[in-house]
N, C-alpha and C positions, 0 to 999 in steps of 0.2 A: 721498318725491320721486317723479310720476308719468313714465313712463317717455316720453320724447320718443316721434312717432308715427314717424319715420324707424327709428329704434331699433327700433321694431316692425317695419316692413318688413323691416329687416335680417336680424333674425329667422326672419321667414318666410322670406325669400330664402334665408338658410342651411338651415332645413328642408327646401325642397324642393331644394336642391341636392344636401345629403346622400343626401336618397331617390334620387336621380337617379344619382347616383355609386353606393348602395349597389345600386340595381334599372336598371341599364341598358338590360334587355330588358324589363321590369313588372315586377310584383309577381311573378307566376309565372315562375320557370326553366323554359325547355325541356324535357321529358324527355329522358334518354338513349335510352330505347326506352320505346315505348307500346302494351299491347293492349287497345284500346278497341269496334274495331267486329268483327262478322262478319268482314270484309274483311279486318282486320288478323289474325284466330287464323284463317283459313283459308289466310293467306298464309305465316305462320310454319308451318304444320303441313305444307303443298304445298311449303316450301321446305329442310322438315326442321330447322329451328330448335327447332321444341317436338316432340319424340318422347316414346315411352311409356320407363318404365324395366322393363327387364327381369332386373336381378342386384338384389344387395342391394349396398347400397353402406354405408358407415362408420356417419353417424349415424344410418341408420334402425335399425341393431342397435343404439345406444347407445340411443334413445328405446324400441323395444319390443322390446330382449331380456330388459329386467329385468322384463316380465309376468310374472304369476303361471302363464298359460297359453300354450300355444303359439301359434303364427299363421303361416299362408303367404301369401307375395307371388303377385299374379296378374298378367297383364300387360295392361293395359286396353286399352282400345278409347277413340280421341279422336276428338271431333266440335265441329266452330264452327256455334254457333246463332247465331239473331239473336234479339230479344224474343219477335216473336209463336211461333218454335218452341220458345223454353225455357220455354213460360205466364208470361210476364213478367219474368221474370229480369234482361231486358236481354241485349244482345250478349254471348258468352262461350264460355270451352269446357267443353264435357260431358265429363267422365270417366266411364266406366261399364264394371266387371267382374263378377268372380264364378266360383267354381269349385262346380258344383251339387252334386260328389262329395265336396265336405270340410264338414262344419260348424263347424272351426274359422274363429277371427276370419281375416280378411282383407285386407290391405295392397294397395295400389296407387298406381303412382307416373308421373308426368309431369317432364317435366325442357323448361326452356329453354336453347338451346347458344347463347353467344353468338357472332356469327358473327367479331367481335374482339372481344378484351380491352377493356370498358367502363372499366375503375377505377371501383371502388365507391367508394372514400374519399370522402368530402363528399356523401353522397347520401342518400336514404331512398327506401323500397321500399316502394308502397303497392299493395294488391290488396281484393278485395271478392270471397268466397266464401259459397257458400250449401251449408250441409252439410243435408241431409234429415234424418228419425229414421231410424235404423240407424246413424249414422256416428258411433264411439265418439271419435275424437280426430283433428286434423291437422297437421301438419307443414309446416315450409318450411325448406330447406338449402340454404344456398348454401356453392358449391364452388370451390376457387382451383386454379391452375396447378400446385402444390407439393406437391397431396393435402393439404392442409388443409380443413377445413370449419366454419360454425358453422351454429347449427340451433337452431329454437324450435318448442313442441307445444304444442298448445293442448287441453283437453280440451273436447268437444263437449256438452253440458246441454240437459235440459228447458229450455221458456222459467222463468223464476222461479228458475233454478240459478246458479252462479256462472261467471257469463262469462269472458270475451267470447261466447263462440261457444255458438249454442243451436239446436237441433234445427228445422231448417225458417223459420230467419230471415237473409236477406241481410245480413251485416254487412263495414264497409269498416274494414282494419286499416293501419296503417302500421308500420314496420319499418326501425330503422336498422341496417347492416350496420357500423357501426364503434361500436358499444355492446356491447360484450360481458356481457350480463347478460338476464338476463329482462324481456319488454316486453308490455305490453298481455297480461298475467295468465297468462303462458307459464311454461311449461318451459323449459331453456335448457342449450344445451352448445357445447362447442367445443373443437376439436383443430388448433393451430398456424394458425389462418386470416389471410389476408392480404387485406382489401378492394382492394387496390390491382394484383392479380393474379387476380380472378373469372373464369370459366368458366363456371358452369352454375347456373341457380337448379333446386330441386328442390320438388316438391311431393308429398306422400303424403296418406294419408288409411287409418284401422284402420276396417274393419267388423265388424258380426257376422257368424256363420257362416252358412250356408246354411238352417239349421233356423229362422234368426230373419228371413229377407229377407220375409216379409211385412210385416215393420213398414217398410219402404219404398214410400213413393209412386211411381205408374208413372215409369218413366223418359220424360224428354221426346224425342219422335217416334220412340225405341227401343221404349217399349214394356217390360213384363211387369215385374215385380219382383225385381230386384237391386241391389247397393251402386252408388251413385252420387254424384255430385259434380257442383257450379258453381263455375266462378271467373269473374271478370270484373274488366275497369280494372284490369289490371295494370299499372305503370308505375314506371321508375326517375329521378326525377326531383333535380337537383343542389342543395345547399345552397348558395345563393351567399355565399362567405368574405366578402365585401363586407357582410354582418348585421352582423358585428362592426362594420365604419364606421359604420354607418347609426346605431348605439348609441351608439359612443365621439361623433359628432358631433352625436347631442341632446345628450349629456351636456355638449357643449361648448357646446350653444345655452342649456341650462338654468346653466348659469355665467355665461354672457355677460348672461343677464337678470338676475341676482343683481347683477353687479356696476353696470348700468345701473339699476337700482333704488335702490342707494345714494346 
């Protein structure tokens, strides 16, 4: 028996209603915070929301303390650049660092300090990064107000290697801070982390020592050969809980369609 036209209309109306209930603000939820333009990055730097990391933190030791060679931590310099200044990498944050007196691998870090606890439960963190030749690995750490942390680390390989991060390639990644597991071909570590009381996001890079700085292309704007990295398009976007409602509504519509077809 064919489904009456009115029933088809009812089904379509149910789909639209369910969609509107699930996404009252549209398909994409508004980000909790977003660093997209040069102005965004510069304002965050000027207001002290983004700062260099000058001392070791637990996740840094957990990631790099197991290496077979020693390394040093260096305080970086941070610059907000636009697309032209970055050489076509888009608006973003340039981090450059280095200790020319040491040939050891060198780590540098920056962090975003939340002015108010954003509660990362039910969110995803999006970011884009371009690690130039000379970068060995990149890690991202989220710390909470109770001293807990969660961290992911990606090896950087030449193009054609095992990804997702390749030297000289701009790559967009997404991390769900509510999933305590490796994500995007990363290694992973966690220590009592609670996403509901997150306070800072920290990013760090491990680079070759001074004896291999010639591997690095010139630093945008700054010039010279030394370790650097480029971050852009950072945002924390809520995952609408009503997505589950959408799924349930579509299942209900499917059941209604089968019932009407009998």
